[in-house]
KEZANU-79077 format. One record per residue (C-alpha): x negated, y negated, z negated. Coordinates in pm, whole numbers, padded with zeros to 5 digits, always signed. Example, Ala and Ser with C-alpha at 12.3 -4.5 7.8 and 13.67 -1.06 7.14 Angstrom:
BEGIN
-01230+00450-00780-01367+00106-00714
// end
This chain:
BEGIN
-00647-06616-06679-01022-06643-06632-01274-06668-06912-01349-07022-06801-00983-07110-06832-00979-06955-07177-01280-07158-07286-01128-07480-07151-00795-07401-07315-00968-07332-07646-01130-07674-07638-00800-07841-07557-00617-07643-07822-00861-07757-08088-00816-08118-07979-00438-08081-07984-00434-07933-08335-00671-08199-08463-00430-08458-08323-00147-08288-08507-00334-08319-08837-00361-08696-08799-00018-08770-08651+00225-08506-08788+00438-08485-08470+00314-08490-08110+00480-08503-07769+00258-08321-07520+00325-08467-07174+00206-08362-06831+00324-08277-06480+00465-07939-06397+00183-07692-06365-00057-07904-06569-00092-07632-06834+00144-07762-07105+00315-07431-07163-00012-07241-07174-00155-07492-07421+00154-07476-07644+00132-07098-07649-00236-07118-07735-00156-07360-08020+00114-07124-08147-00130-06832-08147-00405-07034-08316-00170-07150-08591-00042-06795-08638-00396-06667-08683-00443-06938-08945-00143-06809-09142+00109-07071-09029+00461-06995-08906+00458-07150-08556+00696-06973-08317+00737-07132-07976+01079-07231-07848+01176-07366-07506+01453-07580-07365+01444-07399-07032+01548-07043-06959+01858-06836-07020+01967-07025-07333+01944-07373-07184+02323-07414-07155+02418-07234-07478+02459-07433-07801+02148-07365-08013+02029-07144-07726+01670-07259-07763+01651-07080-08100+01811-06755-07985+01592-06459-08066+01380-06647-08320+01206-06403-08549+01165-06439-08925+01477-06652-08967+01777-06545-09182+02048-06358-08995+02298-06641-09041+02053-06916-08940+02201-06952-08591+02553-07006-08724+02517-07386-08715+02261-07664-08669+02266-07719-09046+02176-07354-09110+01875-07373-08878+01762-07701-09034+01795-07548-09381+01596-07238-09278+01305-07445-09150+01318-07688-09441+01265-07410-09692+00926-07329-09537+00815-07671-09419+00472-07652-09587+00374-07348-09383+00560-07415-09057+00484-07602-08735+00771-07647-08491+00665-07592-08127+00922-07664-07854+00852-07677-07480+01071-07857-07225+01257-08072-07477+01411-08256-07181+01603-07933-07104+01738-07865-07456+02109-07821-07510+02268-08095-07725+02282-07891-08046+01922-07772-08019+01807-08128-07947+01988-08247-08262+01809-07982-08469+01465-08076-08330+01516-08449-08387+01644-08396-08743+01353-08165-08832+01101-08421-08707+01262-08743-08833+01428-08635-09158+01275-08308-09269+00928-08440-09167+00836-08101-09028+00503-08094-08834+00588-08045-08467+00443-08022-08118+00695-08089-07842+00642-08062-07466+00792-08271-07183+00690-08385-06837+00702-08754-06925+00799-08971-07220+01006-09207-07007+01226-08924-06873+01266-08750-07210+01609-08753-07382+01703-09074-07563+01667-08924-07916+01310-08816-07833+01222-09167-07707+01367-09316-08025+01144-09087-08232+00850-09233-08042+00973-09592-08087+01013-09538-08463+00662-09400-08499+00779-09048-08594+00630-08906-08274+00303-08977-08092+00247-08904-07724-00047-08676-07632-00083-08693-07251-00243-08380-07108-00524-08507-06888-00587-08328-06557-00875-08083-06544-01209-08247-06482-01375-08170-06150-01610-07931-06330-01325-07747-06503-01123-07735-06181-01423-07604-05986-01478-07324-06236-01108-07232-06227-01118-07211-05847-01436-07000-05845-01285-06765-06100-00965-06735-05895-01162-06639-05583-01434-06448-05769-01690-06634-05560-01830-06972-05459-01681-07214-05207-01871-07410-04948-01924-07764-05080-01682-07932-04837-01415-07674-04909-01453-07725-05282-01405-08100-05236-01094-08049-05020-00938-07801-05263-01004-08021-05566-00849-08316-05383-00538-08113-05305-00509-07975-05659-00569-08306-05839-00673-08131-06158-00343-07943-06194-00413-07575-06274-00091-07449-06114-00149-07651-05798-00508-07531-05773-00411-07164-05804-00123-07191-05562-00329-07385-05306-00599-07118-05320-00350-06834-05288-00151-07005-05013-00461-07091-04813-00589-06733-04836-00252-06588-04735-00228-06821-04435-00581-06733-04323-00713-07085-04368-00947-06997-04653-01188-06729-04535-01489-06567-04695-01820-06627-04516-02183-06559-04599-02204-06916-04731-01898-06886-04954-01526-06934-04907-01473-07179-04620-01161-07375-04535-01055-07378-04170-00808-07663-04154-00619-07819-04445-00522-07645-04772-00170-07502-04780+00046-07424-05084+00235-07105-05157+00614-07112-05109+00643-07140-05489+00433-07458-05498+00600-07593-05186+00932-07561-05367+00797-07753-05665+00656-08023-05437+00985-08038-05253+01173-08136-05566+01030-08486-05525+01222-08517-05198+01561-08424-05343+01809-08705-05301+01642-08859-04995+01859-08901-04688+01770-08752-04352+01631-09076-04211+01390-09109-04504+01282-08746-04470+01218-08798-04099+01009-09107-04176+00809-08907-04432+00756-08637-04169+00610-08891-03928+00368-08995-04203+00279-08633-04269+00178-08595-03906+00000-08929-03868-00163-08940-04216-00091-09312-04209+00122-09549-04004+00177-09924-03988+00444-10012-04243+00666-10173-03980+00682-09842-03789+00917-09720-04063+01256-09877-04131+01279-10103-04434+01544-09891-04605+01352-09566-04549+01024-09720-04664+01181-09845-04988+01346-09509-05051+01014-09328-05006+00832-09577-05228+01099-09539-05498+01049-09162-05490+00669-09209-05513+00624-09034-05178+00420-09308-05010+00141-09543-05109-00004-09847-04934-00319-09835-04719-00538-10132-04625-00421-10350-04341-00047-10315-04401-00032-09942-04338+00121-09668-04553+00047-09299-04611+00174-09008-04819+00083-09020-05187+00007-08648-05228-00188-08427-04986+00046-08130-05035+00353-08325-04922+00256-08277-04557+00283-07898-04576+00623-07915-04742+00755-08153-04477+00612-07930-04203+00803-07634-04348+01133-07821-04304+01095-07859-03929+01144-07619-03644+00859-07590-03395+01053-07793-03140+01139-08072-03385+00782-08092-03514+00652-08115-03156+00897-08398-03088+00780-08584-03398+00415-08534-03293+00480-08696-02956+00643-08993-03129+00346-09032-03365+00090-09012-03082+00271-09291-02898+00276-09510-03211-00091-09453-03293-00209-09518-02939-00018-09842-02934-00107-09968-03279-00461-09841-03309-00613-09982-02992-00807-10237-03200-00933-10226-03555-00809-09878-03643-01039-09621-03474-00960-09342-03720-00591-09358-03631-00675-09352-03261-00884-09042-03325-00590-08888-03508-00375-08951-03201-00617-08763-02978-00652-08480-03228-00275-08439-03237-00261-08442-02859-00536-08179-02848-00366-07958-03106-00021-07976-02945-00113-07955-02578-00009-08313-02501-00177-08529-02236-00510-08657-02367-00713-08971-02311-01041-08809-02202-01266-09096-02308-01094-09125-02646-01120-08748-02691-01492-08768-02620-01515-09038-02887-01334-08803-03127-01590-08530-03050-01882-08764-03117-01732-08889-03443-01658-08533-03559-02020-08440-03494-02143-08730-03706-01894-08635-03979-02028-08276-03990-01706-08129-03848-01890-07932-03581-01598-07701-03501-01377-07996-03412-01661-08158-03217-01713-07841-03014-01341-07799-02952-01291-08159-02841-01602-08160-02621-01500-07830-02464-01157-07978-02383-01327-08269-02209-01551-08030-02014-01243-07839-01903-01119-08156-01730-01458-08254-01585-01757-08017-01596-01997-08288-01479-01981-08495-01799-02332-08474-01944-02221-08653-02262-01962-08383-02336-02212-08102-02275-02462-08276-02504-02211-08300-02789-02100-07940-02733-02464-07830-02742-02533-08019-03066-02221-07876-03234-02297-07523-03117-02654-07569-03239-02539-07625-03597-02273-07357-03584-02525-07122-03429-02682-07088-03774-02383-06865-03845-02316-06710-03504-02585-06601-03254-02346-06639-02961-02306-07007-03040-02683-07051-03055-02705-06921-02699-02411-07142-02599-02605-07443-02728-02892-07366-02490-02649-07334-02199-02478-07665-02280-02811-07849-02299-02922-07701-01968-02596-07809-01801-02617-08153-01963-02968-08196-01824-02849-08103-01474-02548-08337-01496-02734-08638-01637-02746-08918-01379-02898-09215-01564-03206-09272-01776-03002-09321-02095-02815-08995-02027-03138-08803-01960-03291-08948-02277-02993-08866-02497-02982-08508-02371-03358-08459-02417-03349-08597-02773-03059-08369-02868-03217-08064-02702-03549-08130-02879-03372-08154-03213-03198-07823-03145-03530-07653-03067-03718-07810-03357-03456-07770-03631-03265-07457-03530-03526-07260-03333-03824-07387-03536-03991-07438-03199-04186-07762-03225-04387-07693-02909-04068-07629-02713-03921-07956-02841-04230-08144-02727-04215-07979-02384-03853-08094-02337-03940-08450-02435-04247-08469-02212-04050-08335-01916-03790-08603-01977-04060-08871-01997-04156-08783-01640-03799-08832-01516-03711-09173-01665-03836-09522-01584-03651-09739-01835-03904-09872-02092-03662-09846-02382-03579-09486-02295-03948-09400-02267-04007-09553-02611-03732-09335-02761-03879-09021-02606-04233-09104-02716-04115-09179-03068-03936-08843-03085-04248-08668-02953-04453-08811-03238-04182-08721-03488-04164-08354-03390-04542-08334-03359-04574-08450-03719-04292-08232-03848-04435-07930-03671-04783-07995-03811-04938-08086-03474-05048-08434-03572-04913-08744-03406-04984-09111-03387-04851-09446-03496-04483-09500-03425-04356-09838-03313-04009-09928-03430-03767-10052-03161-03715-10428-03151-03338-10402-03148-03090-10138-03261-02791-10105-03030-02759-09732-02956-02783-09400-03140-03120-09343-02973-03257-09671-03109-03127-09580-03457-03319-09253-03434-03629-09446-03327-03603-09679-03626-03545-09388-03866-03842-09206-03716-04065-09506-03777-03955-09512-04141-04004-09138-04184-04350-09168-04031-04444-09413-04301-04358-09168-04578-04535-08880-04402-04856-09032-04275-04847-09385-04412-04899-09666-04455-04631-09669-04722-04589-10043-04683-04468-09988-04326-04195-09751-04443-04092-09999-04711-04081-10275-04448-03850-10066-04228-03601-09995-04505-03420-10334-04494-03380-10294-04118-03241-09945-04167-02994-10073-04426-02873-10340-04184-02781-10095-03907-02398-10092-03871-02236-09793-04038-02045-09692-03725-02375-09676-03531-02548-09471-03803-02245-09239-03807-02322-09146-03444-02654-08993-03553-02591-08657-03726-02761-08677-04063-02871-09036-03995-02743-09182-04320-02904-08899-04516-03241-08953-04346-03229-09323-04430-03155-09254-04796-03415-08976-04805-03679-09212-04664-03598-09463-04938-03625-09195-05208-03957-09066-05074-04094-09419-05059-03993-09470-05422-04155-09144-05530-04484-09238-05363-04500-09551-05576-04564-09303-05858-04247-09382-06054-04112-09031-06099-03858-09136-06362-03691-09385-06127-03705-09139-05838-03550-08863-06046-03267-09095-06151-03202-09193-05788-03199-08832-05668-02965-08727-05946-02731-09009-05840-02752-08887-05480-02662-08533-05590-02361-08659-05786-02247-08872-05491-02290-08583-05247-02086-08352-05467-01806-08607-05458-01820-08759-05111-02070-08582-04883-02106-08212-04971-02291-08144-04646-02585-08349-04784-02605-08169-05117-02884-07929-05018-03106-08215-04899-03096-08391-05235-03134-08071-05434-03445-07987-05232-03591-08334-05282-03537-08324-05658-03663-07966-05682-03983-08062-05498-04032-08357-05734-03975-08140-06041-04217-07866-05933-04507-08104-05880-04445-08346-06163-04241-08194-06443-04030-07880-06469-04082-07563-06262-03779-07397-06422-03551-07673-06302-03728-07672-05966-03642-07302-05929-03274-07363-06006-03255-07659-05769-03443-07469-05498-03204-07175-05509-02902-07403-05485-03061-07610-05208-03148-07302-05002-02788-07179-05025-02640-07515-04930-02888-07575-04648-02815-07231-04504-02460-07363-04467-02540-07714-04340-02889-07833-04248-02907-08162-04059-03269-08237-04153-03451-07905-04101-03511-07840-04471-03379-07486-04505-03716-07315-04454-03895-07562-04688-03623-07498-04949-03699-07125-04931-04070-07204-04973-03994-07435-05266-03789-07167-05439-04066-06912-05377-04328-07144-05529-04110-07216-05833-04035-06844-05868-04410-06775-05869-04468-07039-06136-04189-06899-06353-04308-06536-06334-04070-06402-06068-04322-06247-05827-04085-06000-05660-03828-06266-05583-04102-06501-05461-04227-06239-05216-03877-06176-05079-03819-06548-05032-04144-06589-04841-04054-06294-04618-03717-06456-04540-03877-06768-04390-03854-06750-04008-04195-06696-03852-04190-07016-03638-04111-07221-03952-04429-07109-04128-04617-07383-03939-04400-07656-04092-04637-07862-04313-04387-07857-04599-04378-07478-04583-04757-07459-04549-04810-07684-04851-04566-07499-05076-04686-07156-04964-05046-07257-05031-04945-07393-05372-04780-07059-05451-05080-06853-05335-05323-07070-05529-05108-07044-05839-05121-06665-05820-05501-06678-05782-05519-06900-06087-05302-06657-06283-05537-06377-06173-05819-06576-06341-05975-06680-06009-05962-07059-06041-06245-07118-05793-06058-06922-05525-05738-07109-05613-05914-07444-05571-06061-07328-05239-05716-07236-05113-05573-07573-05219-05857-07774-05066-05841-07591-04733-05472-07677-04710-05526-08035-04829-05784-08096-04557-05554-07948-04290-05261-08158-04407-05474-08470-04403-05662-08425-04076-05456-08200-03849-05095-08233-03963-05138-08599-04070-04919-08545-04377-05125-08783-04580-04928-08783-04905-04894-08404-04906-05268-08370-04849-05344-08593-05145-05096-08417-05374-05241-08076-05284-05598-08195-05351-05479-08330-05686-05382-07977-05793-05741-07865-05730-05868-08155-05939-05637-08052-06223-05789-07706-06203-06129-07862-06259-06283-07703-05948-06402-07867-05625-06334-08199-05795-06575-08398-05576-06412-08263-05260-06068-08338-05400-06177-08692-05481-06299-08739-05121-05965-08625-04979-05771-08845-05220-05979-09154-05139-05917-09097-04768-05544-09039-04825-05518-09351-05037-05694-09564-04778-05456-09441-04507-05128-09438-04695-05155-09658-05003-04897-09647-05280-04916-09617-05656-04902-09237-05665-05217-09184-05459-05389-09462-05651-05316-09280-05979-05427-08941-05841-05747-09091-05699-05834-09249-06034-05780-08908-06194-06010-08724-05949-06282-08989-05967-06275-08983-06348-06279-08600-06350-06583-08607-06121-06779-08827-06365-06621-08698-06690-06502-09052-06761-06303-08984-07079-06173-09336-07123-06031-09351-06771-05887-08999-06793-05711-09088-07117-05566-09399-06955-05462-09203-06644-05287-08943-06860-05107-09214-07055-04995-09384-06731-04884-09050-06585-04676-08978-06894-04507-09320-06872-04429-09269-06503-04288-08918-06559-04576-08726-06398-04601-08518-06714-04779-08221-06556-05075-08445-06471-05077-08594-06820-05060-08253-06992-05328-08098-06769-05559-08397-06813-05541-08400-07191-05579-08020-07205-05895-08039-06987-06036-08315-07207-05968-08106-07517-06175-07819-07377-06456-08031-07239-06594-08210-07545-06948-08091-07468-06929-08252-07124-06749-08565-07242-06935-08614-07570-06623-08592-07785-06589-08464-08140-06382-08179-08272-06118-08423-08392-06091-08596-08054-06059-08255-07893-05769-08176-08120-05615-08517-08051-05612-08450-07677-05476-08099-07727-05205-08231-07957-05101-08485-07694-05085-08209-07432-04891-07978-07664-04640-08253-07741-04560-08287-07371-04537-07910-07331-04292-07896-07622-04074-08160-07457-04091-07995-07112-04165-07625-07168-04110-07545-06800-04412-07738-06673-04633-07568-06414-04983-07648-06541-05307-07582-06353-05533-07633-06651-05674-07305-06788-05818-07212-07124-05800-06975-07417-05458-06887-07564-05321-07170-07773-05255-07130-08146-04903-07177-08272-04778-07525-08184-04585-07751-08416-04214-07704-08461-03989-07999-08383-03947-08083-08752-04323-08049-08811-04386-08289-08524-04143-08541-08673-04299-08518-09018-04655-08537-08881-04563-08842-08672-04419-09023-08974-04718-08928-09187-04958-09056-08920-04768-09384-08927-04840-09407-09303-04497-09312-09438-04517-09155-09783-04383-08807-09847-04102-08960-10053-04004-09192-09765-04016-08907-09515-03795-08697-09744-03538-08976-09767-03538-09029-09391-03484-08658-09323-03248-08591-09613-03469-08321-09767-03675-08283-10085-04030-08409-10126-04138-08050-10180-03999-07955-09838-04192-08240-09675-04509-08129-09854-04470-07775-09718-04399-07901-09366-04704-08127-09374-04923-07845-09501-04811-07625-09211-04874-07907-08961-05218-07975-09106-05307-07607-09076-05196-07585-08713-05372-07907-08619-05690-07816-08804-05700-08131-09017-05743-08171-09391-05636-08529-09458-05402-08799-09338-05699-08992-09204-05793-08698-08981-05425-08660-08891-05415-09021-08768-05720-08962-08553-05579-08641-08405-05238-08797-08360-05390-09088-08172-05264-09367-08399-05430-09604-08639-05110-09632-08840
// end
């Protein structure tokens, strides 16, 4: 048992024992393998350590058929206690004040033992914890105890996803890829036994393999023979016809209800084997049932059933059920049955959009085997091999070959365009070769005449120019959206708005992006993620960091549950936000996780930027060696990516600042800001980089110039706030700076607020402030730093004196709001003398001598 299991069990044991204190007798219920027995043993041990007599008995085992067999071997009972039920009852009654009766599997007790347990609970009033799978299937006397109020049910809830994930990681002594974790948790359904046996069975069958990105599942999870036997108990009593019907469902995943006989369908429903699906279809109720049913069939019989299922699905799924039609072609592919080539190509395209690149490559390769001139199949194979090539160099080379063949086989303008767009994405995202991507697109432009195709190619050229830091131009969104290429064009127009501006254009595109049909977006790998990412970036550039953080955290939670392949994207986005606005420590943690997940799946080209983000956060949190290694791991072609350039420059400038060279740090930031603004046309990034120089207090006029230009090009509340800050810094406008800091704090840009107030505290000679106003600004900055100690601040100055403790801050705040010491003492539940001492300490640290000065420093008039 892992330490995580032990910790979880300890928590549950404490809850169980607290329930016992309030209810006297409990019935612990839960499915087989849910951890009842382990929890009962833990409760017995905990009670024993507390000095209680709490031996654990069980209705199962060797004594199950022997009268009073459950109590055989009980220690600390008189020798003649097992002579009769009355003797056992008498033995327990004599020590009822120090005893807790613990009995597992009460549904398996022999009649005499059951009589003893019921009498001890109902008549002797002995505290007890009993265990059973379910109250409704427990023996009649146990149910009557419940009906009379002598027994309360305590259902054992399944493990939470977090607890289950930790159990699985402990079992494997390593992490799982995000998709694998989701699949395993779905199969285990929070049942500890099921989780362990699924892991062990999948490893033994070679379906769960260790890769550089973690344990990865190749296929579906499979149980061990032990678990398969437990699962199979649900099928006991079903006739052969019902079992055959269940087997068809296991193969198909779901079938129309009328494809199964009425009698068989009712029998399966009665046994809780099936559950309804939308549209009058049915499927198996538990994912592990399929493996059990497969184990019952010979290879020949299973193959016969597969053929029957394929025929049903092809007939029933011709309209309105595309996923079942895809299942038919997958079964045909897996079992060497005749395939529908066009439908198989559709399966390959869908698998690519669903991030199942191995299936996409296999299906596309099967199509190519029947007809090597299909450009569409070569394009899909190239795209799948491109993603998988992140793990295997041979596949990366295969991607290039497939794209070359697809180009040669393309016969129409739409085909040539689709191939060129896919090939350019491969070069830009996987090879980090922006110039090569542009060359492919420009070559394709010379070979097509269709205006719509030309627009798609030109839009992609601008996109990769901007992403690669080679500038670009305005992008026109397509008038209509009817193909994957037009979806890419619309997404590109939206992304352009959040890279170069104007922000209002990106915001205007968002409703159109939301209206694109889901099945069309699904044909663009990573399309849905790019749409959501564009919306999140647009929100962040309004300046509302708090709302953006909340949205990104929701996206992370949703990805963990439903789209693990997107997890790294959202972790990177939130880490970037945290580094620049709030918490470098959290940015480091998010960056590390994002880099690991993006190394596994990267549909948006963010792996290199995630490494740069982690390096920058490592630098800001005093991890120079790790930062250097991360920078060295970034592929050389990716170092021209504007995101990488910005974060690398940020990191280098930070180190210069730490080396007490703020002027050099500002120079480094401003050089990068100007490049981002003029050459790369990453307007928002240019403004944000210049803002860091302004926070340093160096090259402020130059920073203000860059920010004014960025604001005029891009707009948005964030650049407006940063421009106000730089302009006010340039003129030492204290009133505006104070207002900017207050606005930044409200929006969640706490690093700007803290830096601004700290600069104002040090610059009283320049701003004309007094000593008390200086301390007021410093106190405001310190308060933010206490709330977010991981902030990466550019403001420099002498070492700070000891800051207020949390209690001192509370007391000072109340005192500044004119509460008396007596009132503060009552609010905090302490003595007046304690409040006096805390106030004296706060006064000393703040450098004030009266409550009037405190109010001025605290920034309140009471």
